C-alpha positions as CSV (number, residue, x, y, z in Angstrom):
1,X,1.0,-12.1,6.2
2,X,-1.9,-10.5,4.2
3,X,-2.6,-6.7,3.8
4,X,-5.5,-4.5,2.8
5,X,-6.6,-0.9,3.0
6,X,-8.3,0.1,6.2
7,X,-12.0,0.6,5.4
8,X,-12.4,4.1,6.9
9,X,-9.4,5.7,5.2
10,X,-9.8,8.7,2.9
11,X,-7.5,9.1,0.0
12,X,-7.0,11.3,-3.0
13,X,-4.6,11.7,-5.9
14,X,-3.5,15.0,-7.3
15,X,-0.5,16.2,-9.1
16,X,1.3,12.9,-9.2
17,X,1.0,12.5,-5.4
18,X,-1.3,10.4,-3.2
19,X,-2.6,11.6,0.1
20,X,-4.0,8.9,2.5
21,X,-5.7,10.0,5.7
22,X,-6.6,7.6,8.5
23,X,-9.6,8.1,10.8
24,X,-7.2,9.4,13.5
25,X,-6.4,12.4,11.3
26,X,-2.9,11.1,10.5
27,X,-2.1,11.7,6.8
28,X,0.6,10.3,4.6
29,X,1.7,11.9,1.3
30,X,3.4,9.5,-1.1
31,X,4.4,9.8,-4.7
32,X,6.2,7.8,-7.4
33,X,6.2,4.1,-7.3
34,X,5.0,4.1,-3.7
35,X,1.6,5.2,-4.9
36,X,1.3,2.0,-6.9
37,X,1.5,0.0,-3.7
38,X,-1.7,1.7,-2.5
39,X,-3.4,1.2,-5.8
40,X,-2.7,-2.5,-5.6
41,X,-4.1,-3.0,-2.1
42,X,-7.6,-4.4,-1.8
43,X,-10.3,-2.9,0.4
44,X,-12.5,-5.8,1.6
45,X,-11.1,-8.2,4.3
46,X,-11.9,-11.2,2.1
47,X,-9.7,-9.6,-0.5
48,X,-6.6,-9.2,1.6
49,X,-3.5,-9.9,-0.4
50,X,-0.3,-11.7,0.7
51,X,2.7,-9.4,0.8
52,X,4.7,-11.7,-1.4
53,X,1.9,-11.7,-4.0
54,X,1.8,-7.9,-3.9
55,X,5.5,-7.7,-4.4
56,X,5.3,-10.1,-7.4
57,X,2.4,-8.2,-8.9
58,X,4.2,-4.9,-8.7
59,X,7.5,-6.4,-9.9
60,X,5.7,-7.8,-12.9
61,X,4.0,-4.5,-13.7
62,X,7.3,-2.6,-13.5
63,X,9.4,-5.3,-15.2
64,X,11.7,-5.2,-12.2
65,X,13.1,-8.1,-10.1
66,X,11.0,-8.9,-7.0
67,X,14.2,-8.5,-4.9
68,X,14.4,-4.9,-5.9
69,X,10.7,-4.2,-5.4
70,X,10.3,-5.9,-2.0
71,X,12.2,-3.5,0.2
72,X,10.2,-0.5,-1.2
73,X,6.9,-2.3,-0.9
74,X,7.6,-3.3,2.7
75,X,8.8,0.2,3.6
76,X,5.6,1.7,2.2
77,X,3.4,-0.8,4.0
78,X,5.2,-0.1,7.3
79,X,4.6,3.7,6.9
80,X,0.9,3.1,6.0
81,X,0.4,0.7,8.9
82,X,2.1,3.1,11.4
83,X,-0.5,5.7,10.4
84,X,-3.4,3.3,10.5
85,X,-4.0,3.4,6.8
86,X,-3.7,-0.4,6.2
87,X,-4.6,-3.5,8.2
88,X,-2.6,-6.7,8.3
89,X,-4.2,-10.1,8.6
90,X,-2.6,-13.4,9.4
């Protein structure tokens, strides 16, 4: 599975937090390492990234084992998808 930011999403960072708002008006506020998941997501459909590659990238950046990073990444992606902030591609 590949993921990317939904194109019509508005987002801002402030005070160590990230706020992501979908076109529906649903907003998600995230902080800490969860914000790095958003930062690593591409925007254009041709740039969709496989979830496994996203996990590996974030694990490498944080010098953490992928097995520790994966549950957090998947949980953040699930929340963002439920609110319409990301799209998943096959």
